[in-house]
matplotlib code that plots the C-alpha trace (Angstrom):
import matplotlib.pyplot as plt

x = [-65.6, -68.1, -67.1, -65.1, -66.9, -63.7, -63.9, -67.2, -70.8, -72.7, -76.0, -77.7, -78.9, -76.8, -78.3, -75.8, -75.4, -72.8, -73.1, -75.4, -78.2, -78.4, -81.6, -84.8, -85.9, -84.6, -86.9, -86.9, -85.4, -86.9, -84.9, -84.5, -83.0, -80.1, -77.1, -74.5, -70.9, -68.3, -64.9, -61.4, -59.8, -56.9, -59.1, -59.2, -62.8, -63.1, -66.3, -67.6, -65.8, -67.9, -68.0, -64.7, -63.9, -62.9, -66.2, -68.4, -72.1, -73.9, -71.2, -67.7, -65.4, -62.9, -60.4, -58.2, -56.6, -57.8, -56.8, -56.8, -59.1, -60.1, -61.4, -63.6, -65.6, -69.3, -70.1, -73.7, -75.0, -78.5, -80.5, -82.1, -81.5, -82.1, -82.3, -82.9, -80.4, -79.4, -76.8, -76.9, -74.4, -75.7, -74.0, -71.8, -72.7, -70.2, -69.5, -71.0, -73.0, -70.1, -71.1, -69.2, -71.6, -72.2, -70.5, -67.2, -67.8, -66.6, -68.3, -66.8, -67.7, -65.1, -64.5, -62.4, -59.9, -58.6, -54.9, -54.4, -55.4, -52.7, -50.5, -51.8, -55.2, -56.1, -55.7, -58.6, -58.2, -58.6, -58.1, -59.5, -58.3, -60.4, -58.9, -60.2, -58.5, -60.5, -62.7, -65.0, -67.1, -70.7, -73.0, -76.2, -79.1, -77.2, -79.1, -77.6, -78.3, -76.7, -76.9, -76.8, -73.3, -71.8, -70.4, -71.5, -68.6, -68.2, -65.2, -66.0, -63.6, -64.3, -62.3, -62.0, -61.3, -58.4, -60.8, -63.1, -63.9, -62.1, -64.3, -66.7, -68.9, -71.7, -73.8, -74.9, -74.8, -78.2, -78.9, -82.2, -84.5, -87.5, -86.9, -87.1, -84.3, -83.3, -80.2, -78.0, -74.4, -73.6, -70.5, -68.5, -65.6, -63.2, -61.5, -58.2, -57.0, -54.3, -54.0, -51.7, -49.9, -51.0, -47.6, -46.8, -43.8, -43.2, -41.3, -42.3, -42.2, -44.8, -44.5, -47.2, -47.5, -49.6, -49.8, -51.5, -53.9, -54.9, -55.6, -57.5, -59.8, -60.0, -58.5, -57.4, -57.5, -55.2, -58.2, -59.2, -55.7, -55.3, -58.6, -57.8, -54.2, -55.4, -58.0, -55.2, -53.2, -56.2, -55.9, -52.2, -53.0, -55.7, -53.2, -50.5, -48.2, -46.2, -46.1, -43.0, -42.3, -40.5, -38.6, -35.1, -34.9, -37.7, -37.8, -41.2, -43.5, -46.5, -46.7, -48.6, -46.5, -46.2, -45.3, -41.6, -38.4, -36.9, -33.2, -31.1, -27.4, -26.1, -24.2, -21.4, -21.3, -20.5, -23.5, -21.5, -22.4, -20.3, -21.1, -23.5, -27.1, -30.3, -33.2, -36.9, -38.8, -42.1, -44.3, -42.7, -43.2, -46.9, -47.4, -45.2, -47.1, -50.4, -49.4, -46.4, -47.5, -51.2, -52.2, -49.1, -48.9, -46.3, -43.3, -40.8, -40.3, -37.7, -35.7, -33.5, -31.8, -29.8, -26.1, -25.0, -26.3, -26.0, -25.6, -25.0, -21.7, -21.0, -23.6, -22.2, -23.7, -21.5, -21.9, -21.0, -21.5, -23.6, -25.9, -28.9, -31.0, -34.7, -34.0, -32.3, -28.8, -26.3, -22.8, -20.6, -19.0, -15.6, -13.3, -11.9, -8.8, -10.9, -10.5, -13.5, -15.0, -14.6, -17.8, -19.7, -18.3, -19.2, -22.7, -23.5, -22.2, -24.0, -27.3, -27.2, -26.1, -29.1, -31.6, -30.4, -30.5, -34.0, -35.5, -33.9, -35.3, -38.8, -38.6, -38.8, -35.3, -36.0, -38.5, -36.1, -34.3, -31.8, -32.1, -28.6, -29.4, -31.5, -30.3, -26.6, -24.1, -20.9, -19.1, -20.8, -19.3, -16.5, -18.9, -21.5, -18.9, -17.9, -21.5, -22.0, -18.9, -20.2, -23.6, -21.8, -19.9, -23.1, -24.9, -24.0, -27.5, -29.0, -29.9, -28.5, -30.3, -29.5, -31.5, -29.5, -26.7, -23.4, -25.3, -25.9, -23.5, -20.3, -18.3, -20.9, -19.4, -16.6, -19.0, -17.6, -15.1, -13.1, -15.2, -18.5, -21.0, -21.7, -25.1, -27.6, -30.3, -29.7, -32.8, -32.2, -34.8, -36.5, -35.2, -31.6, -31.5, -28.8, -28.6, -24.8, -24.3, -26.9, -25.2, -21.8, -23.4, -25.3, -22.0, -20.9, -23.8, -26.3, -30.0, -32.2, -35.4, -36.7, -38.3, -40.4, -41.8, -43.3, -42.4, -45.3, -47.6, -49.1, -52.8, -52.1, -50.4, -52.3, -53.7, -51.2, -48.4, -49.7, -50.1, -47.1, -44.6, -44.6, -44.2, -41.1, -39.8, -40.3, -38.6, -35.6, -35.3, -35.8, -37.3, -39.0, -40.5, -40.2, -42.4, -41.8, -45.3, -48.9, -50.6, -48.6, -51.1, -50.8, -51.1, -53.6, -55.9, -56.6, -55.9, -59.6, -59.1, -55.4, -53.9, -50.6, -49.2, -46.2, -45.1, -43.8, -40.0, -39.8, -38.9, -39.9, -43.3, -45.5, -47.2, -50.7, -50.5, -46.8, -46.7, -50.2, -52.4, -55.3, -57.5, -58.8, -62.4, -63.6, -62.5, -61.5, -59.2, -60.1, -63.6, -65.7, -66.9, -63.9, -64.3, -62.9, -64.6, -63.7, -60.6, -60.8, -58.6, -57.4, -57.4, -53.6, -53.7, -56.0, -53.8, -50.8, -52.7, -53.3, -49.7, -48.5, -50.8, -49.3, -45.8, -46.5, -48.2, -45.2, -42.9, -45.1, -44.8, -41.0, -40.8, -43.0, -41.2, -37.8, -39.1, -40.6, -37.3, -35.3, -37.6, -37.6, -41.4, -42.8, -45.0, -41.9, -42.0, -45.4, -44.0, -41.1, -43.4, -45.7, -42.7, -41.5, -44.9, -45.1, -41.7, -42.9, -46.0, -43.8, -41.6, -44.7, -46.3, -43.2, -41.3, -38.8, -36.4, -33.8, -33.9, -31.2, -30.8, -29.1, -25.8, -26.0, -26.4, -23.5, -23.9, -22.0, -23.1, -25.3, -26.7, -29.7, -29.3, -28.5, -28.4, -27.5, -26.3, -26.5, -30.1, -31.1, -32.5, -31.8, -33.5, -34.2, -36.6, -37.4, -37.7, -35.0, -34.4, -31.5, -30.6, -28.9, -27.5, -27.8, -25.8, -26.7, -23.8, -23.7, -27.3, -27.5, -29.2, -29.2, -32.6, -35.4, -36.9, -39.7, -38.1, -39.8, -38.9, -39.7, -40.4, -42.0, -45.6, -47.2, -49.5, -47.8, -44.4, -42.5, -45.0, -45.0, -46.1, -43.8, -42.8, -42.9, -40.0, -38.8, -37.2, -35.4, -37.3, -40.8, -42.9, -44.0, -45.8, -47.0, -50.8, -50.7, -51.9, -50.3, -47.7, -45.2, -43.2, -44.9, -43.8, -44.0, -43.6, -41.2, -41.0, -38.5, -34.8, -32.4, -29.5, -26.4, -23.3, -24.8, -25.1, -27.9, -28.3, -31.2, -31.6, -33.7, -34.6, -36.0, -38.6, -38.5, -41.5, -42.3, -42.5, -39.8, -38.7, -37.3, -36.0, -35.5, -34.9, -34.7, -36.4, -35.9, -38.8, -39.2, -42.3, -45.3, -46.1, -49.6, -51.1, -48.7, -51.4, -51.2, -54.5, -53.4, -50.1, -52.0, -54.2, -51.1, -49.5, -52.6, -52.8, -49.2, -49.4, -52.3, -50.6, -47.4, -49.0, -50.9, -47.8, -45.7, -48.5, -48.8, -45.0]
y = [58.2, 55.5, 52.0, 50.4, 47.6, 45.5, 45.1, 43.6, 42.8, 43.9, 42.3, 42.4, 39.7, 39.6, 38.5, 36.6, 34.3, 33.0, 33.2, 34.4, 32.0, 30.3, 28.5, 28.4, 31.2, 30.7, 29.9, 30.2, 27.1, 24.9, 23.2, 20.0, 22.0, 23.6, 22.0, 23.8, 22.6, 23.8, 23.9, 24.7, 27.9, 25.9, 24.3, 26.3, 25.7, 25.4, 26.7, 23.3, 20.7, 18.1, 18.1, 16.8, 14.5, 17.4, 19.3, 18.8, 18.9, 21.3, 22.1, 23.6, 23.3, 26.1, 27.1, 30.2, 32.3, 35.6, 38.6, 36.2, 35.7, 32.4, 31.9, 29.2, 28.8, 28.1, 26.4, 26.3, 23.9, 23.7, 21.0, 23.4, 26.9, 29.2, 32.9, 35.0, 33.3, 35.0, 34.2, 35.3, 34.8, 34.6, 35.6, 33.0, 32.3, 31.0, 30.3, 32.4, 34.6, 35.4, 36.5, 37.1, 39.3, 38.7, 42.1, 40.3, 38.0, 39.4, 38.0, 37.9, 36.2, 33.8, 34.8, 33.0, 34.4, 32.9, 32.2, 30.9, 34.3, 35.6, 38.5, 40.6, 42.0, 42.0, 38.3, 36.0, 33.2, 30.0, 27.6, 29.3, 27.9, 29.3, 29.5, 31.2, 34.3, 37.6, 38.1, 41.1, 42.3, 41.0, 44.0, 44.2, 43.4, 41.8, 39.1, 36.6, 33.1, 29.6, 26.7, 23.0, 21.6, 24.9, 26.2, 29.3, 30.0, 32.4, 33.3, 34.1, 35.2, 35.5, 38.2, 37.1, 40.1, 40.1, 40.0, 37.3, 34.6, 31.3, 28.3, 26.9, 29.1, 28.0, 29.7, 29.2, 30.4, 30.3, 30.1, 31.8, 31.6, 33.9, 35.0, 31.4, 29.1, 26.7, 25.3, 26.0, 25.5, 24.8, 26.8, 25.6, 27.8, 27.1, 30.2, 29.3, 30.7, 33.0, 36.0, 37.1, 40.3, 43.6, 44.2, 41.3, 39.1, 38.4, 41.2, 41.9, 44.3, 43.9, 46.6, 49.1, 51.0, 54.1, 55.1, 51.9, 52.2, 55.8, 54.8, 51.7, 53.6, 56.8, 58.9, 62.3, 64.8, 64.7, 63.9, 61.0, 59.6, 59.7, 58.0, 55.0, 54.6, 54.5, 51.9, 49.7, 50.2, 48.7, 45.6, 45.4, 45.8, 43.1, 40.7, 41.4, 42.5, 45.7, 48.0, 49.3, 51.6, 49.9, 52.9, 54.5, 57.4, 56.1, 57.7, 56.7, 53.7, 55.8, 56.9, 60.0, 63.0, 64.6, 61.4, 61.2, 62.2, 65.2, 66.1, 68.7, 69.4, 72.5, 74.7, 77.2, 80.8, 79.6, 77.3, 74.0, 71.3, 71.3, 67.7, 68.7, 67.5, 69.0, 66.5, 67.2, 64.3, 66.2, 64.5, 61.0, 61.3, 62.1, 58.9, 56.8, 58.0, 57.1, 53.5, 52.5, 54.1, 54.5, 51.4, 49.3, 47.9, 47.4, 45.4, 46.9, 49.7, 50.4, 53.6, 53.6, 56.8, 54.8, 55.6, 52.7, 53.4, 52.0, 53.5, 52.1, 53.1, 51.8, 49.2, 48.0, 48.3, 50.2, 50.8, 54.2, 56.1, 59.3, 60.9, 63.1, 65.1, 66.0, 69.0, 66.8, 68.2, 65.4, 64.8, 62.5, 59.7, 59.8, 62.7, 62.9, 61.0, 58.1, 58.7, 58.9, 62.4, 63.7, 65.8, 62.8, 60.7, 63.4, 63.8, 60.0, 59.6, 62.6, 61.5, 58.0, 59.3, 61.6, 59.0, 56.4, 58.8, 60.1, 56.6, 55.3, 58.2, 57.5, 53.8, 52.9, 51.9, 48.2, 48.5, 50.3, 48.6, 50.3, 48.5, 48.9, 47.8, 45.4, 42.0, 43.1, 41.3, 40.0, 42.9, 45.4, 43.8, 46.3, 49.3, 47.5, 47.1, 50.7, 51.9, 49.6, 50.9, 54.4, 53.4, 51.7, 54.9, 56.8, 54.5, 50.8, 50.0, 50.6, 47.3, 47.0, 44.6, 43.1, 40.8, 37.8, 36.3, 34.4, 31.3, 32.7, 35.7, 34.2, 37.4, 38.9, 36.9, 39.6, 42.2, 41.9, 43.4, 41.6, 38.5, 40.3, 40.7, 44.3, 43.1, 42.8, 41.1, 38.8, 38.3, 35.6, 34.4, 31.4, 28.9, 30.2, 29.7, 27.3, 26.2, 25.9, 29.4, 30.8, 29.1, 30.7, 34.2, 33.8, 33.0, 36.4, 38.1, 38.3, 37.4, 36.1, 37.0, 35.3, 36.8, 35.4, 36.4, 33.3, 30.3, 30.2, 33.1, 32.4, 31.9, 28.3, 27.3, 25.3, 26.9, 24.9, 26.4, 30.0, 29.7, 27.5, 30.1, 31.5, 28.1, 27.8, 31.2, 29.8, 26.4, 28.1, 30.3, 33.5, 36.5, 38.2, 38.1, 40.4, 40.7, 43.4, 44.7, 43.9, 46.2, 45.8, 45.4, 45.5, 48.9, 48.0, 45.6, 44.8, 41.3, 40.5, 39.9, 39.4, 37.8, 37.5, 40.6, 42.3, 45.8, 48.0, 47.7, 44.9, 41.4, 39.8, 38.0, 38.6, 35.4, 35.1, 36.7, 37.8, 41.3, 41.7, 40.4, 42.8, 43.5, 46.8, 47.4, 47.3, 45.5, 48.8, 51.5, 55.1, 54.7, 57.8, 58.6, 57.3, 54.2, 54.9, 52.6, 49.1, 46.9, 43.7, 41.1, 37.9, 34.3, 34.5, 37.6, 35.9, 32.8, 35.1, 36.6, 33.1, 32.2, 35.4, 34.5, 30.9, 32.3, 34.4, 31.4, 29.2, 31.9, 32.1, 28.3, 28.5, 31.2, 29.3, 26.0, 27.7, 29.2, 25.9, 24.1, 26.6, 25.9, 22.1, 21.9, 18.6, 20.6, 21.5, 18.0, 18.7, 22.0, 20.2, 17.5, 20.1, 22.0, 18.8, 18.2, 21.7, 21.3, 18.2, 20.0, 22.9, 20.5, 18.8, 21.9, 23.7, 23.1, 20.8, 20.2, 21.4, 23.0, 23.0, 25.4, 24.6, 25.9, 23.3, 20.3, 18.3, 16.8, 16.2, 17.9, 15.7, 16.3, 18.7, 20.0, 23.7, 25.5, 28.7, 28.4, 32.2, 32.5, 29.1, 26.9, 23.6, 23.0, 20.4, 21.0, 17.3, 15.5, 13.0, 10.9, 12.2, 11.1, 13.4, 12.0, 14.6, 14.4, 16.1, 16.6, 17.8, 16.9, 17.5, 14.3, 10.8, 9.1, 8.7, 11.9, 12.8, 14.2, 17.5, 19.0, 22.7, 22.9, 25.2, 24.5, 25.7, 24.1, 26.0, 27.4, 27.9, 25.8, 22.8, 21.7, 22.0, 20.1, 16.4, 14.2, 11.0, 10.6, 7.3, 6.0, 6.9, 9.5, 12.8, 15.9, 19.2, 19.8, 22.2, 25.8, 27.5, 29.4, 29.4, 27.3, 24.5, 21.5, 17.9, 15.1, 12.7, 9.6, 9.1, 9.5, 7.9, 10.0, 8.1, 9.7, 13.2, 12.3, 11.3, 10.7, 10.5, 10.6, 13.3, 12.3, 14.4, 12.6, 11.4, 13.5, 17.2, 18.2, 20.0, 20.3, 23.3, 22.6, 25.4, 23.6, 20.2, 19.8, 17.1, 16.7, 14.4, 12.1, 13.4, 11.7, 10.9, 13.8, 16.4, 18.7, 22.4, 22.1, 19.1, 20.9, 24.1, 22.1, 20.5, 24.0, 25.5, 22.7, 23.0, 26.8, 26.5, 23.7, 25.6, 28.9, 27.1, 25.4, 28.5, 30.4, 27.8, 27.9]
z = [-121.7, -122.7, -121.8, -124.6, -126.5, -126.4, -122.7, -121.8, -122.9, -119.8, -118.8, -122.2, -124.5, -127.6, -130.9, -132.9, -135.8, -138.1, -141.8, -144.7, -145.6, -148.9, -150.1, -148.1, -145.9, -142.3, -139.5, -135.8, -134.1, -131.6, -128.8, -130.9, -133.8, -131.8, -130.2, -128.2, -127.3, -124.9, -126.6, -125.3, -126.3, -127.7, -130.4, -133.6, -134.8, -138.6, -140.3, -141.3, -139.2, -137.4, -133.6, -132.4, -129.5, -127.3, -127.8, -124.8, -125.4, -123.1, -120.7, -120.1, -117.1, -116.3, -113.6, -113.1, -110.5, -109.2, -111.4, -114.4, -117.4, -118.7, -122.3, -123.8, -126.9, -127.5, -130.8, -132.0, -134.6, -136.1, -137.9, -140.4, -141.6, -138.6, -138.0, -134.9, -132.7, -129.5, -126.9, -123.3, -120.5, -116.9, -113.7, -112.2, -108.6, -106.1, -102.4, -99.6, -101.9, -104.2, -107.7, -110.9, -112.8, -116.5, -117.2, -116.5, -119.5, -122.9, -125.9, -129.4, -132.7, -134.2, -137.8, -140.5, -143.0, -146.1, -145.4, -149.0, -150.5, -152.9, -151.8, -154.6, -153.7, -157.4, -157.7, -156.8, -154.3, -156.3, -153.4, -150.2, -146.9, -144.1, -140.6, -137.5, -136.1, -136.0, -132.9, -133.6, -130.7, -130.7, -130.8, -128.8, -131.1, -134.0, -135.8, -138.2, -139.3, -139.2, -141.7, -141.1, -141.3, -140.4, -137.1, -135.3, -132.9, -130.1, -127.9, -124.3, -121.6, -117.9, -116.2, -112.5, -110.2, -107.8, -104.8, -106.0, -103.4, -104.2, -104.9, -107.4, -109.5, -111.8, -114.4, -118.0, -121.5, -123.2, -126.9, -127.6, -130.6, -130.8, -127.2, -125.9, -124.8, -127.6, -125.9, -122.9, -121.9, -118.2, -117.1, -114.1, -113.0, -110.1, -108.8, -107.2, -103.9, -105.1, -107.4, -110.2, -109.3, -110.9, -112.4, -114.8, -113.9, -117.6, -119.2, -122.7, -125.5, -128.3, -131.0, -131.7, -135.0, -134.4, -138.1, -139.0, -136.1, -137.1, -140.7, -139.7, -137.3, -139.3, -136.4, -137.6, -134.8, -131.7, -129.5, -131.8, -131.9, -128.2, -127.6, -129.9, -128.7, -125.1, -126.0, -127.5, -124.3, -122.4, -124.6, -123.7, -120.0, -120.2, -121.9, -119.3, -122.1, -122.7, -125.8, -127.4, -130.4, -133.2, -134.5, -134.3, -131.9, -129.7, -126.3, -125.1, -124.8, -125.8, -129.5, -128.8, -130.0, -126.6, -124.6, -125.1, -123.4, -125.2, -125.3, -126.9, -127.2, -125.4, -127.8, -127.4, -128.7, -132.2, -132.2, -131.9, -129.4, -126.2, -125.2, -122.5, -122.9, -121.6, -121.0, -120.5, -118.9, -118.4, -120.9, -120.4, -116.7, -117.1, -119.1, -116.8, -113.7, -115.3, -116.3, -114.2, -110.9, -110.9, -113.0, -112.0, -115.5, -118.3, -117.2, -119.7, -122.1, -124.8, -125.4, -128.4, -129.5, -132.0, -131.8, -134.0, -137.4, -141.0, -144.4, -147.9, -149.6, -153.1, -152.6, -149.3, -145.9, -143.4, -139.7, -138.1, -134.9, -134.6, -132.0, -132.9, -130.5, -130.6, -132.8, -135.3, -134.5, -135.1, -133.6, -135.6, -133.6, -135.3, -136.2, -139.8, -138.6, -137.4, -133.7, -131.3, -131.2, -127.6, -127.9, -129.1, -126.2, -123.6, -125.0, -125.0, -121.4, -120.2, -121.8, -120.3, -116.9, -116.7, -118.0, -115.6, -112.6, -113.4, -114.0, -110.9, -108.8, -110.1, -109.6, -113.3, -114.1, -113.7, -116.6, -119.0, -121.8, -124.1, -127.5, -128.9, -132.5, -134.4, -135.7, -136.2, -138.4, -136.9, -138.5, -136.1, -133.0, -132.4, -132.6, -130.5, -127.8, -128.0, -127.6, -124.6, -122.9, -123.2, -121.8, -118.9, -118.2, -118.1, -115.8, -115.4, -114.1, -117.6, -119.3, -122.8, -125.2, -128.5, -130.8, -131.8, -129.6, -130.1, -131.2, -134.7, -134.5, -132.9, -132.7, -130.4, -127.6, -127.7, -126.4, -122.9, -120.5, -117.9, -118.3, -117.9, -120.7, -121.8, -123.1, -120.2, -122.3, -125.2, -127.2, -129.8, -132.3, -130.6, -133.2, -132.8, -129.0, -127.9, -124.2, -124.2, -125.6, -123.2, -120.3, -121.2, -121.5, -118.3, -116.6, -117.7, -116.0, -119.0, -118.9, -121.8, -123.5, -126.6, -129.7, -132.5, -135.9, -137.5, -135.4, -133.0, -133.9, -137.3, -137.9, -139.2, -136.0, -133.4, -130.3, -128.2, -130.2, -130.0, -126.2, -125.7, -126.7, -123.2, -121.7, -123.9, -122.6, -119.1, -119.6, -121.1, -118.0, -120.1, -118.4, -121.3, -124.8, -127.8, -130.9, -133.4, -134.2, -133.4, -135.9, -139.1, -141.9, -145.7, -147.4, -150.2, -148.4, -144.8, -143.3, -143.4, -147.1, -147.4, -144.3, -146.1, -147.8, -149.5, -149.0, -151.9, -152.2, -149.6, -150.7, -147.4, -147.6, -144.6, -143.9, -142.4, -139.0, -139.3, -137.8, -136.4, -133.6, -134.1, -137.1, -138.4, -137.3, -140.9, -144.1, -145.6, -144.3, -143.5, -142.1, -141.9, -139.3, -137.3, -135.2, -131.8, -129.3, -130.5, -131.0, -132.9, -131.1, -132.6, -131.3, -131.3, -129.1, -126.7, -126.5, -125.9, -123.0, -121.7, -122.1, -120.3, -117.4, -117.5, -117.3, -114.2, -112.6, -113.2, -111.8, -108.6, -108.2, -108.6, -105.9, -103.4, -104.0, -103.3, -100.1, -99.0, -99.7, -97.7, -94.8, -95.5, -95.8, -97.2, -99.6, -101.6, -103.1, -104.6, -106.0, -107.7, -109.1, -110.6, -112.1, -113.7, -115.2, -116.5, -118.1, -119.9, -121.1, -122.3, -124.3, -125.7, -127.2, -128.4, -131.6, -130.0, -127.1, -129.5, -132.9, -135.5, -138.3, -141.6, -140.3, -137.5, -139.8, -141.3, -144.8, -148.0, -151.2, -153.4, -157.0, -157.1, -153.5, -152.8, -149.5, -147.7, -144.1, -143.7, -144.9, -143.4, -146.2, -147.9, -151.3, -154.0, -156.8, -157.2, -160.5, -159.6, -156.5, -154.5, -151.0, -148.5, -145.3, -142.6, -139.3, -136.0, -133.6, -130.0, -129.0, -125.3, -124.2, -125.6, -126.2, -128.6, -130.1, -132.4, -135.6, -136.6, -140.0, -140.6, -144.3, -146.9, -147.8, -151.0, -153.6, -156.4, -155.9, -159.1, -160.9, -158.6, -155.1, -152.0, -149.9, -150.6, -149.6, -147.9, -144.5, -144.1, -147.0, -145.8, -147.6, -146.0, -147.3, -146.1, -145.9, -148.9, -149.3, -146.4, -148.5, -145.6, -143.2, -141.3, -139.2, -140.3, -137.9, -139.6, -137.3, -134.5, -134.3, -131.8, -130.3, -129.1, -127.8, -128.7, -132.4, -134.7, -138.5, -140.9, -144.7, -146.4, -150.0, -152.9, -155.0, -158.6, -159.4, -159.9, -156.3, -154.3, -150.8, -148.8, -145.3, -142.8, -139.5, -137.8, -134.4, -131.8, -129.5, -126.6, -127.0, -125.2, -121.9, -120.7, -118.7, -120.1, -121.7, -120.8, -118.9, -116.9, -116.0, -115.1, -112.6, -111.0, -110.8, -109.2, -106.7, -105.7, -105.3, -103.0, -101.0, -100.7, -99.7, -97.0, -95.7, -95.7, -93.9, -91.2, -90.5]

ax = plt.figure().add_subplot(projection="3d")
ax.plot(x, y, z, "-o")
ax.set_aspect("equal")
plt.show()
């Protein structure tokens, strides 16, 4: 197979530029006409922003571990319209003849999408708001142009091998014009003296929708489909993340039709199921050996032959039990008299007993997660408990998982037996996580993951927020992360033109970046011939990769610090200090030390205000001043916090702008144009005795406010940036490893 273009650029010169020319014919540039800047991967470069204070002219400084990638941006600016620009990355030369060849540097063009484009592809975008996200591969020989006042931005990532020599490496990125150097960027990379493990420490499941991929790439034959799926898998491997199939009945991590566990019910002479189950692991084992054993990748996978199901009866949603095999034969969970069907009971127990035994024998059981059901209401609690008890009878080692937890579904706390939780992994939505609830469930033997949809992963979010999600997972002592889909695109238009979209018959509005971290290779679906050798990453996917690497690094530091403390080594103090700094950095870049939904707030009804505790919103249309005194109770720690309000942002929602409001008499407003939730820093708030109060006011003008959550965030401390924390963590790991080795 030819080397995929999404992996590396090789040793070739790549001709690049950033935008169509307007006006005079472009000319080749001289050295005085071109300036180049090194920019952090956390800075989302706008198409026409002026060089910022964190742009470094002519150089970039990086550091990373072995078996880790580190990204940075190169931004080119010109004094006059210019064409024929090229960019070339050199080898990086290090200690004792060590070399990181240019083939380890991937090169992508930063592109921008209009996040203010209407949902309807037929409607024009009247107020474009361009934000960076797609990262198409730069092709050898491409030539474009750049205009004065515009930015030509590239995303580069250096993949440091596991066996790279530690130490300082130097090289350069050249910008060429007419075959001659017009500008250069000096690159300094420090490779630290430890490696990330092949198998990720972070457990994750990031959904993969094969149908969308096949349509976007034009894959039709089985061979074409397999080729493109495996290419996406390489992206997951590179990002240290794991795919999962977001569909009922899933019995595989690979969407290829012959990659799943198959099972069928044994029948008696009359053709009725006996309760015995026959399983065939052949195809699943082939894929598992390839990725789990040979590649040592993918930290978790989901299997979900849904037993708890839902149907609509007389307009009402009802839960019921049933079990269906690969041949679509179904055994009902209850008999006509309402008692548990013994054949159903026997089949479920037999199924999980065989799955558990097989996965344990192969050494894969610690990766497996049985996803009981998705975002259940409280009313499903009894049936959830019944299913979990059957799974435990089959094999108590199988991990059961549930999205949501007792923080927003209180009755789920009843899913326990003899004081032990029947749910192995609670996976609450990140903004619903409550430390006191998690502590109670952990005391019953459960662990935690977190999941997100639109709190940290949207295009409009800052780079720190995109990457910081995994720092938040770490600081909350969670072990994994769930995201429902990475390739969920609109049906009528690709996200290149419509980053936000609606689906037919679905009322939910998919906001820019919600449901996808990749882009189709072209602006239109169904390319012919098919495109099977490239994947278009996003900046958000790259920052998730960086965050996943950060998580593993933090876990390594925790392990070494614990070992040093047990041996009473002085280096343990440096480890604890670095962990404290990392925690401060995590709190600085995440939504807040604590987040409170509408159900957690206490207030008295006031004219014009409406709310839904269940759906999580508080609304006033504006037009008249109305003050709402809001109380926060049970805040974990007293002190002064930054008050962060998560509110709706739209220039024209129901004929007027949102959100504009007062907090304690001071005016605040969202930036406008995002058509989605955003955070607004609204001053400081003092907590005393676990309580705090502030006043939210609607305005006496035609502008509304919709509040979703209140966040309390500790003020940032000097030196608590992610990069400063990473350096301290790296230093501590090296010091601890050396101290432990000496003893």
